[in-house]
N, C-alpha and C positions, 0 to 999 in steps of 0.2 A: 952202044945203042942196040936194044934187042931187035932182032930182025924177024924172027919167026913168031908165028902166033902163039906158040907155047910159051915163049919167053915173055911176051907182052902180058899174057894172062897171069903168069907168075908174078910179074912186076906189080900188076894191079892188086892181086891178092896180098902181096907184101905191104903195099901202101895202105890198104884197108885195115890190115892187121895193126900197123903202126898207129893209125888213128884210133882204133879201139883201145890200144894200150894207153895212149895219151889221155883218152877220155876217162878210162878207169883211174889213172893217176890223179886226174883233176878232181874226180868225185871223192877219192880218198883224201886228198889234201884240202877239201872244202873249197874248191874252186868256184868262182862266180858263175852264176847262171846267165844265160843269154839275155841281153837287155830287151825290154818290151819295145814294140814298134813306136809308141808315143814318145818314149824317152829318146830313141834313136832319132825321131823327127825333131825334137826340141834341140838336140845337140847339133843339128845341121844349121847352116847360115840362114836359110829361109825361115826355119822354126824360131830361131832367136829373134829375127826381125819381127815375126808375127807377134810374139809375146811382148816385145818392146812396144809395138803399136797398141796392143790391147791394154797393157798396163798403163801406158801414157794416156790413152783415151779415158780410161776409168779415173785415174788420178786427176786429170784435167777437168773432168766433169765434177768431181768432188770439190776441187778447189774453186771452180767457177760457182758452184752452188753455195759454198761458204761465203764467197765474196758477195753474191747476190743477196744472201740472207742478211749479211752485215749491212748492206746498203739499205735494205728494207727496214731493218731496225733503226738505222739512223734517220731515215725518212719519217718513220712513225714518231720517233722522238722529237724530230724537228716540228712535225705537225702538232704534237701535243704542246710543245713550247709556244708555237705560234698561236694556237687556240687559247692557251692560258694568257698570253700577252694581250690578245685581242679582247678577251673577257676583262682583263685588268684595265685596259684602256676604256672600254665601255663603262665599267663601274666608276672609274675615275672621272669620266665625262659627266656621268649622272651626278656624281658628288659635286663637281664644279657647278653644274646647272642648278642644283638645289641650293648651293651656297649663294649663287647669284640671285636666285628667287627670294631667299631670306633677306638679303641685303636690300633688294628693291622694295620688298614689303616694308622694311623698317624705314627706309628713306621716304617712301610714299606716305606712310602713317605720320611721320614727323612733319612732313610738308603740309599734310592736311590739318594737323594740329595748329601749326603756325598760321596758316591761311585763315582758318576759322577763328582763331584767337584774335588776330589783327583786325579782321572784319568786325568782330563784335566790339573790340576796343574802339575802333574808329566810330562806329555807330553809337557808342556809349559816351564818348568824350568830345567828339567834334560838334561844334555849334551848327554845322550844316545839317546835321541830322536831329536837331532839336525841334520838335513840332510846334513849340510854343512861339517860334518866331514866324510862323506862317499863319495867315489869317483865314485862308479858304480851307474848308473842311476836307476837300479832296486831297490837297497836298499833305495835310496832317495824316489823313488815312493812308496815303501811299508810304509815308515815312514810317508809320506804325507797322505796316505790313512788311516793309524791308527789315525793320528791327526784329519782328517776330521770326522771319525767315532766318536771319543771322543767329538768333537765339536757338532755333531748332537745329540748325546745322552744327552750331557749337556744341550743343548738348549731345548730339549724335556722335561727333568726333571724340568728345570727352569720354563718353562711355566706351567707345572702341579703344581709346588709348588705355583706359584703366583695365580693359579685358585682355589686351594683347602685349602690353609693354614688357611684362615679365616673361611671357612665353617667347617673345622675340629675343630677349636677353639670353635665355637658355639655348635657343637655336643658334644664336650668334656664337656662343662659346662652343657648342657642339661642332659646328662646321668650321671652326678655327681652333681646333684642339692643338695644344702646344703653343698657342699664341695668346697668352693671357691679356696682352695689351689691347686686344680687340674687345674683350669683355669689359675691361676697365674703361675704355673709351665709350662704349655703349652706356655704361652706368652713368658717366658724365652727361651724355645726351639725355638720358632718361630723367635725371634729376633736374636738368635745365628746362626740359619741356614741361615737367610737372610743375615747376616753379612758375613758368609763364602762364600755364592754365589757371593756377591758383590766383595769380595776379589779375587775370581776366575775370575770374569769379568775384574777387574783391571789388574790382572796378564796377561791375554790374550791380553788385549789392549796394555799393555806395550810391549809385545812381538811383536805385529804387528807394533808398532812404533820403534822397535829396541831399546827400552829403557831397562835399567837394571831392572831385576826382583829380585835381591838379597834383596832389601829393604823390600820385603813383607815376607821373610822367609817362603815362601811356605804356608802362611796363618795359621801358627802353632797356633797363639793366638786364632783365630776364631774356629779352630778345638777343642781347649781346652774348649772354652765356650760352644760349642755344647755338648761335652761329659758331662760337669758339669750340663747343663740344662736337659739332658736326665736322669741323676741320680736323680735330684730333682723331675722330673716328675714321675719316677718309684716309688720313696718313697711316693709321694702324692697319686698315684693310689693304692699302697698297703694299705695305711691307709684308703682310701675311701672304698676299698673292705672289709677290716676288719669291718668297721662300717655297711656295708651292711649285712654281715653275722650275726652281733649282732642283727640287726633288724629282720632278719629271725628267729633267736632263740627266741627272745621276742615274735614274732607273734605266733610261735608254742606253747609257754608256755601258752598263753592266750586262746588257743583253747581248 
């Protein structure tokens, strides 16, 4: 151990000289430069923890954002599917309502034809409505007025039938597409009603000509044909409606 100040000074100078030599050797050998402060900080335990927290937070935010974006896309797609399904249900309900309207119109018109025809047949063939059996003028006048009303009503319904029977047939086929049995059944009803109306016309013409009306038997055969035709139409409509509900159930299961 150096004891004197001179020895200590020499020792310090020697140590400084050794450091300078080592530095020169490192420069010549391409030695590494001192690390910057930020690098030395990152290599510490605290710096590594800080970087882990920062990177974890950023990646977590990115992942969360991607998840939220995917959820929004799924919600938007579900909303579109729901809206489309609601629109389809509304359109289908409108279709069924229109179909029911056409069927009601057809049955109402057929019923009106039958009623007007039977009323005129009754007043044409029944002896109760023969004014010749009454002596007082008022009774004869009342019967004649009833007959005229029956004729006017019949003519009105007959014209309506001629104007709408084919249109109703087309609408029947349109609102029961894929079910030709409905159109066939309606054709049967159409032919039967037209035959009954013709029979009624012939009966009234025979009455005007003072011919016998017994041969027509009050158009009983035509009335039976109308009844049978309506039964066939009702069955065809029930079968068509059953297939429609099956289509609805199948559509619901696929959603």
